Structures are given as structure tokens and as C-alpha cells.
MOPAC internal coordinates of N, CA, C and O (Angstrom, degrees):
PM7 1SCF
backbone

  N    0.0000 0     0.00 0     0.00 0    0    0    0
  C    1.4593 1     0.00 0     0.00 0    1    0    0
  C    1.5387 1   110.15 1     0.00 0    2    1    0
  O    1.2310 1   122.71 1   -54.83 1    3    2    1
  N    1.3305 1   112.40 1   125.17 1    3    2    1
  C    1.4656 1   112.52 1   175.68 1    5    3    2
  C    1.4688 1   114.97 1   -96.56 1    6    5    3
  O    1.2310 1   123.09 1   -27.38 1    7    6    5
  N    1.3151 1   111.68 1   152.62 1    7    6    5
  C    1.5637 1   116.99 1  -179.02 1    9    7    6
  C    1.5021 1   107.11 1   -90.96 1   10    9    7
  O    1.2310 1   119.98 1   -40.58 1   11   10    9
  N    1.3013 1   117.64 1   139.42 1   11   10    9
  C    1.4052 1   120.98 1   178.51 1   13   11   10
  C    1.5686 1   108.04 1  -118.79 1   14   13   11
  O    1.2310 1   122.71 1   -46.36 1   15   14   13
  N    1.2913 1   112.40 1   133.64 1   15   14   13
  C    1.4550 1   117.96 1   176.88 1   17   15   14
  C    1.4275 1   111.75 1   -87.06 1   18   17   15
  O    1.2310 1   120.53 1   -29.95 1   19   18   17
  N    1.2985 1   116.59 1   150.05 1   19   18   17
  C    1.4906 1   121.53 1  -179.24 1   21   19   18
  C    1.5251 1   106.28 1   -69.58 1   22   21   19
  O    1.2310 1   121.96 1   -46.83 1   23   22   21
  N    1.2891 1   113.86 1   133.17 1   23   22   21
  C    1.4624 1   120.54 1   177.51 1   25   23   22
  C    1.5369 1   116.55 1   101.29 1   26   25   23
  O    1.2310 1   120.89 1   167.45 1   27   26   25
  N    1.3726 1   115.91 1   -12.55 1   27   26   25
  C    1.4022 1   120.15 1   176.96 1   29   27   26
  C    1.5571 1   116.72 1   -66.99 1   30   29   27
  O    1.2310 1   123.66 1   135.97 1   31   30   29
  N    1.4221 1   110.58 1   -44.03 1   31   30   29
  C    1.4815 1   115.45 1  -177.06 1   33   31   30
  C    1.5288 1   107.48 1   -88.93 1   34   33   31
  O    1.2310 1   117.49 1   138.12 1   35   34   33
  N    1.3317 1   122.39 1   -41.88 1   35   34   33
  C    1.4193 1   123.38 1  -169.35 1   37   35   34
  C    1.6039 1   107.20 1  -110.20 1   38   37   35
  O    1.2310 1   122.29 1   -87.45 1   39   38   37
  N    1.3060 1   113.22 1    92.55 1   39   38   37
  C    1.5119 1   112.87 1   179.13 1   41   39   38
  C    1.4844 1   106.22 1   -93.90 1   42   41   39
  O    1.2310 1   119.15 1   -38.84 1   43   42   41
  N    1.2988 1   119.22 1   141.16 1   43   42   41
  C    1.4580 1   119.87 1  -177.69 1   45   43   42
  C    1.5580 1   108.93 1   -78.63 1   46   45   43
  O    1.2310 1   120.64 1   -34.67 1   47   46   45
  N    1.3310 1   116.38 1   145.33 1   47   46   45
  C    1.3987 1   120.87 1   179.94 1   49   47   46
  C    1.5522 1   111.02 1  -100.81 1   50   49   47
  O    1.2310 1   120.21 1  -109.55 1   51   50   49
  N    1.2728 1   117.21 1    70.45 1   51   50   49
  C    1.4506 1   123.94 1  -175.94 1   53   51   50
  C    1.4421 1   110.35 1   -63.58 1   54   53   51
  O    1.2310 1   118.79 1   141.36 1   55   54   53
  N    1.3263 1   119.92 1   -38.64 1   55   54   53
  C    1.4360 1   121.87 1  -172.88 1   57   55   54
  C    1.4881 1   115.80 1   -73.07 1   58   57   55
  O    1.2310 1   120.63 1   161.81 1   59   58   57
  N    1.3404 1   116.40 1   -18.19 1   59   58   57
  C    1.3600 1   122.79 1  -173.94 1   61   59   58
  C    1.5526 1   115.30 1  -109.59 1   62   61   59
  O    1.2310 1   122.32 1  -142.21 1   63   62   61
  N    1.3111 1   113.16 1    37.79 1   63   62   61
  C    1.4659 1   119.23 1  -179.30 1   65   63   62
  C    1.5128 1   110.53 1   -76.58 1   66   65   63
  O    1.2310 1   118.52 1   -57.44 1   67   66   65
  N    1.3354 1   120.43 1   122.56 1   67   66   65
  C    1.5097 1   124.73 1   179.15 1   69   67   66
  C    1.4368 1   108.48 1   -99.07 1   70   69   67
  O    1.2310 1   121.78 1   -19.96 1   71   70   69
  N    1.3510 1   114.20 1   160.04 1   71   70   69
  C    1.4509 1   124.33 1   177.05 1   73   71   70
  C    1.4898 1   111.83 1    95.76 1   74   73   71
  O    1.2310 1   122.01 1    11.13 1   75   74   73
  N    1.3456 1   113.76 1  -168.87 1   75   74   73
  C    1.4133 1   119.78 1  -176.26 1   77   75   74
  C    1.4864 1   109.60 1   -94.43 1   78   77   75
  O    1.2310 1   124.37 1   -29.05 1   79   78   77
  N    1.3795 1   109.23 1   150.95 1   79   78   77
  C    1.4786 1   118.28 1   176.80 1   81   79   78
  C    1.5185 1   107.74 1   -86.41 1   82   81   79
  O    1.2310 1   117.35 1   -31.76 1   83   82   81
  N    1.3142 1   122.65 1   148.24 1   83   82   81
  C    1.4448 1   120.43 1   178.27 1   85   83   82
  C    1.5064 1   112.65 1   -67.62 1   86   85   83
  O    1.2310 1   121.80 1   -30.51 1   87   86   85
  N    1.3052 1   114.17 1   149.49 1   87   86   85
  C    1.5301 1   121.21 1  -177.52 1   89   87   86
  C    1.5274 1   106.68 1   -81.78 1   90   89   87
  O    1.2310 1   123.01 1   -35.76 1   91   90   89
  N    1.3207 1   111.83 1   144.24 1   91   90   89
  C    1.4555 1   118.40 1   172.51 1   93   91   90
  C    1.5730 1   107.05 1   -75.92 1   94   93   91
  O    1.2310 1   121.49 1   -10.08 1   95   94   93
  N    1.4513 1   114.76 1   169.92 1   95   94   93
  C    1.3784 1   115.84 1  -177.58 1   97   95   94
  C    1.5064 1   113.97 1   -62.66 1   98   97   95
  O    1.2310 1   123.45 1   142.94 1   99   98   97
  N    1.3604 1   110.99 1   -37.06 1   99   98   97
  C    1.6062 1   114.28 1  -177.88 1  101   99   98
  C    1.5464 1   108.27 1   -67.38 1  102  101   99
  O    1.2310 1   119.50 1   136.95 1  103  102  101
  N    1.3627 1   118.55 1   -43.05 1  103  102  101
  C    1.4683 1   121.96 1   179.46 1  105  103  102
  C    1.5535 1   111.13 1   -59.38 1  106  105  103
  O    1.2310 1   122.38 1   137.63 1  107  106  105
  N    1.3809 1   113.05 1   -42.37 1  107  106  105
  C    1.4781 1   116.83 1  -178.77 1  109  107  106
  C    1.5465 1   110.27 1   -69.44 1  110  109  107
  O    1.2310 1   119.75 1   142.29 1  111  110  109
  N    1.3904 1   118.09 1   -37.71 1  111  110  109
  C    1.4150 1   118.33 1   179.33 1  113  111  110
  C    1.4829 1   110.34 1   -66.57 1  114  113  111
  O    1.2310 1   119.14 1   141.10 1  115  114  113
  N    1.3282 1   119.25 1   -38.90 1  115  114  113
  C    1.4432 1   123.28 1   178.31 1  117  115  114
  C    1.5412 1   109.23 1   -61.12 1  118  117  115
  O    1.2310 1   119.25 1   138.28 1  119  118  117
  N    1.3184 1   119.04 1   -41.72 1  119  118  117
  C    1.4361 1   125.95 1  -176.22 1  121  119  118
  C    1.6306 1   108.13 1   -63.77 1  122  121  119
  O    1.2310 1   121.38 1   135.75 1  123  122  121
  N    1.2851 1   114.96 1   -44.25 1  123  122  121
  C    1.4695 1   121.21 1   179.56 1  125  123  122
  C    1.5419 1   110.41 1   -70.99 1  126  125  123
  O    1.2310 1   120.78 1   144.23 1  127  126  125
  N    1.3245 1   116.11 1   -35.77 1  127  126  125
  C    1.4890 1   119.31 1   177.13 1  129  127  126
  C    1.5584 1   110.55 1   -64.63 1  130  129  127
  O    1.2310 1   120.25 1   136.85 1  131  130  129
  N    1.3063 1   117.12 1   -43.15 1  131  130  129
  C    1.4237 1   118.42 1  -179.47 1  133  131  130
  C    1.5132 1   111.52 1   -69.98 1  134  133  131
  O    1.2310 1   119.22 1   145.43 1  135  134  133
  N    1.2829 1   119.09 1   -34.57 1  135  134  133
  C    1.4693 1   124.42 1  -176.34 1  137  135  134
  C    1.5451 1   108.76 1   -70.88 1  138  137  135
  O    1.2310 1   120.06 1   137.53 1  139  138  137
  N    1.3425 1   117.48 1   -42.47 1  139  138  137
  C    1.4571 1   121.34 1  -173.21 1  141  139  138
  C    1.6038 1   111.58 1  -118.97 1  142  141  139
  O    1.2310 1   122.31 1  -135.92 1  143  142  141
  N    1.3330 1   113.18 1    44.08 1  143  142  141
  C    1.4394 1   118.83 1  -172.47 1  145  143  142
  C    1.5971 1   111.20 1   -64.34 1  146  145  143
  O    1.2310 1   122.09 1   138.38 1  147  146  145
  N    1.2213 1   113.60 1   -41.62 1  147  146  145
  C    1.5452 1   118.20 1  -172.85 1  149  147  146
  C    1.5265 1   109.80 1   -71.63 1  150  149  147
  O    1.2310 1   117.21 1   139.68 1  151  150  149
  N    1.2831 1   122.92 1   -40.32 1  151  150  149
  C    1.5240 1   123.71 1   179.94 1  153  151  150
  C    1.4505 1   107.67 1   -73.88 1  154  153  151
  O    1.2310 1   117.95 1   145.98 1  155  154  153
  N    1.3565 1   121.51 1   -34.02 1  155  154  153
  C    1.4758 1   120.66 1  -177.32 1  157  155  154
  C    1.5479 1   109.62 1   -74.64 1  158  157  155
  O    1.2310 1   121.95 1   145.98 1  159  158  157
  N    1.3468 1   113.87 1   -34.02 1  159  158  157
  C    1.5457 1   116.42 1   176.58 1  161  159  158
  C    1.5419 1   109.55 1   -69.20 1  162  161  159
  O    1.2310 1   120.04 1   141.54 1  163  162  161
  N    1.3633 1   117.53 1   -38.46 1  163  162  161
  C    1.4988 1   120.06 1   179.71 1  165  163  162
  C    1.4695 1   108.81 1   -65.09 1  166  165  163
  O    1.2310 1   117.91 1   135.26 1  167  166  165
  N    1.3422 1   121.59 1   -44.74 1  167  166  165
  C    1.4388 1   124.47 1   176.60 1  169  167  166
  C    1.4580 1   112.91 1   -56.47 1  170  169  167
  O    1.2310 1   121.46 1   135.37 1  171  170  169
  N    1.3432 1   114.81 1   -44.63 1  171  170  169
  C    1.5066 1   118.74 1  -177.09 1  173  171  170
  C    1.4097 1   113.31 1   -69.47 1  174  173  171
  O    1.2310 1   119.52 1   152.32 1  175  174  173
  N    1.3588 1   118.51 1   -27.68 1  175  174  173
  C    1.4862 1   121.16 1  -179.55 1  177  175  174
  C    1.5454 1   110.80 1   -79.85 1  178  177  175
  O    1.2310 1   121.06 1   156.78 1  179  178  177
  N    1.3974 1   115.58 1   -23.22 1  179  178  177
  C    1.4138 1   118.68 1   178.52 1  181  179  178
  C    1.5542 1   109.45 1  -122.21 1  182  181  179
  O    1.2310 1   119.45 1   -98.03 1  183  182  181
  N    1.3229 1   118.66 1    81.97 1  183  182  181
  C    1.4552 1   119.17 1  -172.00 1  185  183  182
  C    1.6227 1   110.95 1   -69.88 1  186  185  183
  O    1.2310 1   122.45 1   -23.38 1  187  186  185
  N    1.2736 1   112.91 1   156.62 1  187  186  185
  C    1.4468 1   121.07 1   177.20 1  189  187  186
  C    1.5400 1   112.40 1    61.67 1  190  189  187
  O    1.2310 1   119.72 1  -152.95 1  191  190  189
  N    1.2974 1   118.14 1    27.05 1  191  190  189
  C    1.5009 1   124.43 1   177.00 1  193  191  190
  C    1.5211 1   106.09 1  -129.89 1  194  193  191
  O    1.2310 1   120.32 1   -45.90 1  195  194  193
  N    1.3225 1   116.99 1   134.10 1  195  194  193
  C    1.4627 1   118.90 1  -175.08 1  197  195  194
  C    1.5510 1   107.87 1   -89.15 1  198  197  195
  O    1.2310 1   120.62 1   -34.84 1  199  198  197
  N    1.2408 1   116.41 1   145.16 1  199  198  197
  C    1.4900 1   125.56 1   172.53 1  201  199  198
  C    1.5017 1   111.91 1  -125.72 1  202  201  199
  O    1.2310 1   121.31 1   -34.60 1  203  202  201
  N    1.2972 1   115.10 1   145.40 1  203  202  201
  C    1.4763 1   123.35 1   174.06 1  205  203  202
  C    1.4629 1   109.65 1   -74.23 1  206  205  203
  O    1.2310 1   120.46 1   -62.89 1  207  206  205
  N    1.3356 1   116.73 1   117.11 1  207  206  205
  C    1.4771 1   116.49 1   175.81 1  209  207  206
  C    1.5406 1   111.80 1   -95.08 1  210  209  207
  O    1.2310 1   120.00 1   153.37 1  211  210  209
  N    1.4011 1   117.60 1   -26.63 1  211  210  209
  C    1.3919 1   117.42 1   176.28 1  213  211  210
  C    1.6171 1   105.57 1  -162.96 1  214  213  211
  O    1.2310 1   122.02 1   -27.40 1  215  214  213
  N    1.2980 1   113.73 1   152.60 1  215  214  213
  C    1.4741 1   124.68 1  -177.03 1  217  215  214
  C    1.4512 1   111.56 1  -136.76 1  218  217  215
  O    1.2310 1   119.11 1   -52.18 1  219  218  217
  N    1.3125 1   119.30 1   127.82 1  219  218  217
  C    1.4872 1   121.44 1  -177.64 1  221  219  218
  C    1.5213 1   106.14 1  -130.67 1  222  221  219
  O    1.2310 1   119.48 1   -20.78 1  223  222  221
  N    1.3846 1   118.60 1   159.22 1  223  222  221
  C    1.4210 1   120.49 1   172.96 1  225  223  222
  C    1.4961 1   110.28 1   -65.04 1  226  225  223
  O    1.2310 1   120.15 1   -35.25 1  227  226  225
  N    1.4388 1   117.31 1   144.75 1  227  226  225
  C    1.3258 1   124.99 1  -174.24 1  229  227  226
  C    1.4896 1   113.63 1   -74.49 1  230  229  227
  O    1.2310 1   118.86 1   -76.65 1  231  230  229
  N    1.3339 1   119.78 1   103.35 1  231  230  229
  C    1.4798 1   122.48 1   170.40 1  233  231  230
  C    1.5101 1   104.42 1  -147.63 1  234  233  231
  O    1.2310 1   121.90 1    -2.55 1  235  234  233
  N    1.3573 1   113.96 1   177.45 1  235  234  233
  C    1.4160 1   117.14 1  -177.35 1  237  235  234
  C    1.5632 1   115.17 1   -72.04 1  238  237  235
  O    1.2310 1   120.84 1   153.36 1  239  238  237
  N    1.3445 1   115.99 1   -26.64 1  239  238  237
  C    1.4781 1   121.37 1   174.57 1  241  239  238
  C    1.5473 1   110.21 1   -68.54 1  242  241  239
  O    1.2310 1   118.39 1   131.31 1  243  242  241
  N    1.2337 1   120.68 1   -48.69 1  243  242  241
  C    1.4604 1   124.23 1  -177.45 1  245  243  242
  C    1.5462 1   111.17 1   -68.65 1  246  245  243
  O    1.2310 1   120.34 1   145.75 1  247  246  245
  N    1.3853 1   116.95 1   -34.25 1  247  246  245
  C    1.4460 1   120.42 1   175.11 1  249  247  246
  C    1.5146 1   109.66 1   -60.45 1  250  249  247
  O    1.2310 1   121.50 1   129.79 1  251  250  249
  N    1.2947 1   114.74 1   -50.21 1  251  250  249
  C    1.4611 1   119.76 1  -178.53 1  253  251  250
  C    1.5445 1   111.86 1   -64.00 1  254  253  251
  O    1.2310 1   120.22 1   143.06 1  255  254  253
  N    1.3328 1   117.18 1   -36.94 1  255  254  253
  C    1.4596 1   121.06 1   179.55 1  257  255  254
  C    1.5819 1   110.92 1   -67.00 1  258  257  255
  O    1.2310 1   121.96 1   138.77 1  259  258  257
  N    1.3076 1   113.86 1   -41.23 1  259  258  257
  C    1.4676 1   116.66 1   179.83 1  261  259  258
  C    1.5381 1   110.03 1   -67.62 1  262  261  259
  O    1.2310 1   119.34 1   134.91 1  263  262  261
  N    1.3033 1   118.86 1   -45.09 1  263  262  261
  C    1.4190 1   122.13 1   176.85 1  265  263  262
  C    1.5529 1   110.60 1   -58.06 1  266  265  263
  O    1.2310 1   120.45 1   140.74 1  267  266  265
  N    1.2614 1   116.74 1   -39.26 1  267  266  265
  C    1.5001 1   117.95 1   179.52 1  269  267  266
  C    1.5433 1   109.62 1   -63.19 1  270  269  267
  O    1.2310 1   123.11 1   133.32 1  271  270  269
  N    1.4143 1   111.65 1   -46.68 1  271  270  269
  C    1.4997 1   113.70 1  -178.45 1  273  271  270
  C    1.5124 1   112.03 1   -65.94 1  274  273  271
  O    1.2310 1   119.19 1   149.05 1  275  274  273
  N    1.3275 1   119.16 1   -30.95 1  275  274  273
  C    1.4967 1   121.34 1   177.14 1  277  275  274
  C    1.4581 1   109.52 1   -64.61 1  278  277  275
  O    1.2310 1   119.59 1   138.56 1  279  278  277
  N    1.3161 1   118.39 1   -41.44 1  279  278  277
  C    1.4878 1   125.02 1  -179.70 1  281  279  278
  C    1.5329 1   108.97 1   -61.83 1  282  281  279
  O    1.2310 1   121.69 1   132.32 1  283  282  281
  N    1.4097 1   114.37 1   -47.68 1  283  282  281
  C    1.4828 1   120.44 1  -179.96 1  285  283  282
  C    1.5958 1   110.23 1   -60.60 1  286  285  283
  O    1.2310 1   121.92 1   133.54 1  287  286  285
  N    1.3183 1   113.93 1   -46.46 1  287  286  285
  C    1.5106 1   118.58 1  -174.24 1  289  287  286
  C    1.5157 1   107.75 1   -68.77 1  290  289  287
  O    1.2310 1   118.97 1   137.65 1  291  290  289
  N    1.2963 1   119.57 1   -42.35 1  291  290  289
  C    1.4871 1   122.57 1   177.53 1  293  291  290
  C    1.5158 1   109.92 1   -55.78 1  294  293  291
  O    1.2310 1   120.26 1   134.78 1  295  294  293
  N    1.3570 1   117.11 1   -45.22 1  295  294  293
  C    1.4439 1   122.66 1   179.02 1  297  295  294
  C    1.4885 1   112.33 1   -59.61 1  298  297  295
  O    1.2310 1   121.19 1   131.59 1  299  298  297
  N    1.3440 1   115.34 1   -48.41 1  299  298  297
  C    1.4508 1   119.52 1  -175.34 1  301  299  298
  C    1.4945 1   114.57 1   -74.38 1  302  301  299
  O    1.2310 1   120.19 1   141.06 1  303  302  301
  N    1.3568 1   117.25 1   -38.94 1  303  302  301
  C    1.5040 1   120.79 1  -179.52 1  305  303  302
  C    1.5114 1   110.64 1   -98.76 1  306  305  303
  O    1.2310 1   118.05 1  -151.65 1  307  306  305
  N    1.2255 1   121.32 1    28.35 1  307  306  305
  C    1.4554 1   124.84 1  -174.93 1  309  307  306
  C    1.6069 1   118.14 1   -54.40 1  310  309  307
  O    1.2310 1   123.16 1   142.59 1  311  310  309
  N    1.4014 1   111.55 1   -37.41 1  311  310  309
  C    1.3126 1   116.11 1  -174.46 1  313  311  310
  C    1.5592 1   117.26 1  -113.12 1  314  313  311
  O    1.2310 1   121.90 1  -160.20 1  315  314  313
  N    1.3450 1   113.96 1    19.80 1  315  314  313
  C    1.4250 1   123.20 1  -172.95 1  317  315  314
  C    1.4691 1   114.04 1  -101.53 1  318  317  315
  O    1.2310 1   119.29 1   161.91 1  319  318  317
  N    1.4378 1   118.96 1   -18.09 1  319  318  317
  C    1.3791 1   117.75 1  -178.87 1  321  319  318
  C    1.6204 1   112.75 1   106.81 1  322  321  319
  O    1.2310 1   120.90 1   166.31 1  323  322  321
  N    1.3666 1   115.88 1   -13.69 1  323  322  321
  C    1.3964 1   122.19 1  -179.45 1  325  323  322
  C    1.6257 1   108.13 1   -79.91 1  326  325  323
  O    1.2310 1   121.36 1   -44.65 1  327  326  325
  N    1.3330 1   115.01 1   135.35 1  327  326  325
  C    1.4288 1   116.58 1   176.76 1  329  327  326
  C    1.6020 1   107.05 1  -120.12 1  330  329  327
  O    1.2310 1   120.17 1   -43.99 1  331  330  329
  N    1.3846 1   117.28 1   136.01 1  331  330  329
  C    1.4363 1   120.58 1  -177.12 1  333  331  330
  C    1.5709 1   106.20 1  -120.95 1  334  333  331
  O    1.2310 1   122.15 1   -35.54 1  335  334  333
  N    1.3263 1   113.48 1   144.46 1  335  334  333
  C    1.4867 1   119.75 1   170.73 1  337  335  334
  C    1.5293 1   109.86 1  -152.59 1  338  337  335
  O    1.2310 1   122.66 1   -18.33 1  339  338  337
  N    1.3583 1   112.50 1   161.67 1  339  338  337
  C    1.4373 1   117.41 1   175.94 1  341  339  338
  C    1.4774 1   108.89 1  -118.22 1  342  341  339
  O    1.2310 1   119.82 1   -32.99 1  343  342  341
  N    1.3162 1   117.95 1   147.01 1  343  342  341
  C    1.4990 1   122.90 1   179.29 1  345  343  342
  C    1.5501 1   107.19 1  -151.08 1  346  345  343
  O    1.2310 1   123.99 1   -24.81 1  347  346  345
  N    1.3413 1   109.94 1   155.19 1  347  346  345
  C    1.4968 1   116.42 1   173.85 1  349  347  346
  C    1.4990 1   106.58 1  -134.56 1  350  349  347
  O    1.2310 1   118.33 1   178.41 1  351  350  349
  N    1.2540 1   120.79 1    -1.59 1  351  350  349
  C    1.5156 1   120.56 1   179.90 1  353  351  350
  C    1.5680 1   111.66 1   -93.47 1  354  353  351
  O    1.2310 1   121.46 1   160.95 1  355  354  353
  N    1.2754 1   114.81 1   -19.05 1  355  354  353
  C    1.4842 1   115.83 1   179.22 1  357  355  354
  C    1.5196 1   108.30 1  -101.01 1  358  357  355
  O    1.2310 1   120.29 1   -45.44 1  359  358  357
  N    1.2886 1   117.06 1   134.56 1  359  358  357
  C    1.4385 1   119.20 1  -179.07 1  361  359  358
  C    1.5503 1   111.32 1   103.63 1  362  361  359
  O    1.2310 1   120.89 1    15.29 1  363  362  361
  N    1.2809 1   115.91 1  -164.71 1  363  362  361
  C    1.4870 1   124.87 1   179.83 1  365  363  362
  C    1.4925 1   109.36 1   -65.28 1  366  365  363
  O    1.2310 1   121.98 1   -36.56 1  367  366  365
  N    1.3425 1   113.82 1   143.44 1  367  366  365
  C    1.4629 1   118.83 1   177.65 1  369  367  366
  C    1.4752 1   110.15 1   -70.36 1  370  369  367
  O    1.2310 1   119.81 1   -34.41 1  371  370  369
  N    1.3392 1   117.97 1   145.59 1  371  370  369
  C    1.5094 1   119.07 1   176.87 1  373  371  370
  C    1.4424 1   115.24 1    94.63 1  374  373  371
  O    1.2310 1   118.93 1  -175.38 1  375  374  373
  N    1.3110 1   119.65 1     4.62 1  375  374  373
  C    1.3845 1   124.20 1  -178.42 1  377  375  374
  C    1.5060 1   114.70 1  -134.52 1  378  377  375
  O    1.2310 1   120.25 1   -29.70 1  379  378  377
  N    1.3411 1   117.13 1   150.30 1  379  378  377
  C    1.5039 1   125.15 1   179.74 1  381  379  378
  C    1.4638 1   104.64 1  -112.50 1  382  381  379
  O    1.2310 1   120.76 1   -44.04 1  383  382  381
  N    1.3436 1   116.15 1   135.96 1  383  382  381
  C    1.5272 1   121.14 1  -173.74 1  385  383  382
  C    1.5335 1   107.92 1  -118.29 1  386  385  383
  O    1.2310 1   122.05 1   -35.52 1  387  386  385
  N    1.3435 1   113.68 1   144.48 1  387  386  385
  C    1.4514 1   120.11 1   169.22 1  389  387  386
  C    1.4875 1   107.32 1  -110.51 1  390  389  387
  O    1.2310 1   117.48 1   -67.00 1  391  390  389
  N    1.3317 1   122.41 1   113.00 1  391  390  389
  C    1.4032 1   124.22 1  -170.90 1  393  391  390
  C    1.5454 1   109.37 1  -107.88 1  394  393  391
  O    1.2310 1   121.68 1   -30.40 1  395  394  393
  N    1.3617 1   114.40 1   149.60 1  395  394  393
  C    1.4658 1   120.75 1   179.10 1  397  395  394
  C    1.5315 1   108.69 1  -128.20 1  398  397  395
  O    1.2310 1   121.46 1   -39.08 1  399  398  397
  N    1.2518 1   114.81 1   140.92 1  399  398  397
  C    1.4482 1   121.75 1   179.20 1  401  399  398
  C    1.5190 1   110.76 1  -140.96 1  402  401  399
  O    1.2310 1   120.59 1   -40.52 1  403  402  401
  N    1.3353 1   116.48 1   139.48 1  403  402  401
  C    1.4188 1   119.13 1   179.30 1  405  403  402
  C    1.5286 1   109.24 1  -112.21 1  406  405  403
  O    1.2310 1   122.11 1   -57.12 1  407  406  405
  N    1.3831 1   113.56 1   122.88 1  407  406  405
  C    1.4972 1   117.98 1  -175.59 1  409  407  406
  C    1.5645 1   105.83 1  -111.81 1  410  409  407
  O    1.2310 1   121.01 1   -61.61 1  411  410  409
  N    1.2669 1   115.68 1   118.39 1  411  410  409
  C    1.4992 1   119.84 1  -175.05 1  413  411  410
  C    1.4691 1   107.13 1  -104.50 1  414  413  411
  O    1.2310 1   117.86 1  -179.67 1  415  414  413
  N    1.3678 1   121.67 1     0.33 1  415  414  413
  C    1.5015 1   118.09 1  -174.94 1  417  415  414
  C    1.5734 1   108.76 1   -69.88 1  418  417  415
  O    1.2310 1   120.34 1   134.19 1  419  418  417
  N    1.2937 1   116.95 1   -45.81 1  419  418  417
  C    1.4699 1   121.14 1  -176.86 1  421  419  418
  C    1.6059 1   109.44 1   -64.63 1  422  421  419
  O    1.2310 1   121.16 1   147.46 1  423  422  421
  N    1.3134 1   115.39 1   -32.54 1  423  422  421
  C    1.5188 1   116.89 1  -173.97 1  425  423  422
  C    1.5243 1   104.20 1   -75.29 1  426  425  423
  O    1.2310 1   117.85 1   141.54 1  427  426  425
  N    1.2400 1   121.70 1   -38.46 1  427  426  425
  C    1.5003 1   124.97 1  -177.83 1  429  427  426
  C    1.4851 1   107.71 1   -71.45 1  430  429  427
  O    1.2310 1   116.15 1   144.49 1  431  430  429
  N    1.2022 1   124.92 1   -35.51 1  431  430  429
  C    1.5148 1   126.95 1  -179.48 1  433  431  430
  C    1.5517 1   108.38 1   -72.98 1  434  433  431
  O    1.2310 1   120.39 1   147.95 1  435  434  433
  N    1.3169 1   116.85 1   -32.05 1  435  434  433
  C    1.5026 1   115.95 1   176.75 1  437  435  434
  C    1.4991 1   112.57 1   -73.03 1  438  437  435
  O    1.2310 1   122.98 1   149.74 1  439  438  437
  N    1.4444 1   111.89 1   -30.26 1  439  438  437
  C    1.5066 1   113.40 1  -179.07 1  441  439  438
  C    1.5165 1   110.68 1   -72.31 1  442  441  439
  O    1.2310 1   119.63 1   146.62 1  443  442  441
  N    1.3935 1   118.31 1   -33.38 1  443  442  441
  C    1.3972 1   122.92 1   175.61 1  445  443  442
  C    1.4921 1   116.94 1   -52.81 1  446  445  443
  O    1.2310 1   123.52 1   136.90 1  447  446  445
  N    1.3387 1   110.85 1   -43.10 1  447  446  445
  C    1.5096 1   118.85 1  -177.62 1  449  447  446
  C    1.4921 1   106.83 1   -77.29 1  450  449  447
  O    1.2310 1   120.10 1   180.00 1  451  450  449

């Protein structure tokens, strides 16, 4: 019986990884900034006021899609002062909304200290 060392038969192919590499937080933030520049600028110019970023027909698929986008946007813009939330009760019946709000109170307080 021969002894086999780990790694002799199964060598990892690190050099031949195909596909895209995952984006860093800064690259992801830049991508979202470029894609949604107009609404982000509008929210920044009018702080503490909510704006509709997206609106979809109300069904289970679109509610899940909006919640997923809110989670991703919160993760990417966590330290910038933008707040995201989804709602279906405010506004016209039959639609799900993705809302954006810029809060500058916390940012100014940190600058004072």
C-alpha cells in the first residue's frame, strides 16, 4: 500500500480561473454612482426628503427584487449618508417603491467633532 500526499493528484488550477473577479466596495460604489447619478444628486441637494428611485407593479417577485436591491444598496452606501427602503403602502395602490433619502445630520455632527 502506497501513501499518497495531499495535493499530488488534485492540483488546483489557480492560473486558469475563468469569469469575472468580484468587485471591491469602491468599484461597486462607483458603478452604482454612475448608474444612478441623477437621483443621488437630487437626494443630496434636498436632504431629509424621500425620492422614488424605482417603482414596480406589486407582486411577490417585484417585492423580493426591491428588497434585494435595498439590501445591496445599503451595503454599498453604508457610510455615505444615503438611506434606502422599500414600501408598498405609501403611494398608489398596486405598486412597490424603492425610496432614497439623504441624511446629512449625522455627517455634520461627525465633522464638528
